[in-house]
C-alpha positions as CSV (number, residue, x, y, z in Angstrom):
1,M,0.0,-0.1,0.1
2,N,1.4,3.4,-1.1
3,T,0.7,6.1,1.5
4,S,1.7,9.8,0.9
5,V,1.9,12.3,3.5
6,A,1.3,16.0,2.7
7,F,3.3,18.4,4.8
8,T,2.2,22.0,5.0
9,T,4.8,24.6,5.9
10,H,3.8,28.0,7.4
11,A,5.8,30.9,6.0
12,R,5.7,34.2,7.8
13,P,3.7,36.6,5.8
14,W,5.8,39.2,4.1
15,G,4.0,42.2,5.8
16,A,4.9,40.9,9.3
17,S,8.4,42.2,9.1
18,R,7.1,45.7,8.4
19,L,5.0,46.0,11.6
20,A,5.8,48.2,14.4
21,P,4.3,49.0,17.7
22,Y,1.6,51.6,17.9
23,P,2.8,55.0,18.9
24,T,2.3,56.1,22.6
25,T,-1.4,57.1,23.0
26,I,-2.4,60.3,24.5
27,R,-5.7,61.2,26.3
28,R,-7.7,63.8,24.5
29,P,-9.7,66.5,26.4
30,H,-12.9,65.5,25.2
31,A,-15.3,62.8,26.0
32,T,-18.0,63.0,23.6
33,V,-18.6,64.5,20.1
34,T,-22.0,65.5,18.7
35,V,-23.2,67.2,15.6
36,D,-24.7,70.7,16.0
37,P,-28.0,70.3,13.8
38,A,-27.9,74.1,13.1
39,T,-24.1,74.2,11.8
40,Q,-23.5,70.6,11.0
41,L,-20.2,71.0,12.9
42,G,-18.8,68.8,15.6
43,V,-19.3,69.9,19.2
44,F,-16.7,68.4,21.5
45,R,-17.6,68.1,25.3
46,D,-15.5,67.1,28.4
47,R,-16.7,64.7,30.9
48,A,-18.5,67.5,32.8
49,G,-20.5,68.2,29.7
50,Q,-18.7,71.6,29.0
51,V,-17.8,72.5,25.4
52,V,-14.1,72.0,24.7
53,E,-12.3,74.1,21.9
54,M,-10.4,71.8,19.7
55,G,-8.7,74.5,17.6
56,K,-9.4,75.8,14.2
57,H,-8.9,74.2,10.8
58,G,-9.1,75.4,7.4
59,T,-10.7,74.1,4.3
60,S,-9.3,73.4,1.0
61,S,-10.3,72.6,-2.6
62,A,-8.5,71.6,-5.6
63,T,-9.1,71.2,-9.4
64,E,-7.1,69.2,-12.1
65,T,-7.6,69.4,-15.7
66,S,-5.9,67.3,-18.4
67,T,-5.8,67.9,-22.2
68,S,-4.6,65.8,-25.1
69,T,-4.5,66.7,-28.7
70,S,-3.2,64.8,-31.8
71,S,-3.8,64.9,-35.6
72,D,-4.8,61.2,-35.9
73,G,-6.5,60.8,-32.3
74,Q,-3.9,58.2,-31.3
75,S,-0.1,58.6,-31.6
76,G,2.3,61.5,-31.2
77,S,-0.1,63.5,-28.9
78,D,0.5,66.8,-27.4
79,Q,-0.6,66.8,-23.7
80,G,-1.1,69.6,-21.1
81,H,-1.9,69.4,-17.5
82,D,-3.1,72.0,-15.0
83,Q,-3.5,71.9,-11.1
84,D,-4.7,74.6,-8.7
85,S,-5.6,74.5,-5.1
86,N,-7.0,76.9,-2.5
87,Q,-6.7,76.8,1.3
88,D,-8.1,79.2,3.8
């Protein structure tokens, strides 16, 4: 009788060597966050229910356009590219 045994080897996943411990955590000054229905902004409150100022942040927007022209629609094309961004 011919009996074959299959052996399975477990290799360490390639990403495991890239892992690192999480950075040290810090305690944030707020306990809860709710959304103000009038402004749709987050309201941060401490454990006593008092509003905590979490600092200001800006908004940004960006646009990007790309153009391509050629005489035959395929090869030898002339390409252009524009980007702009606004931040306040």
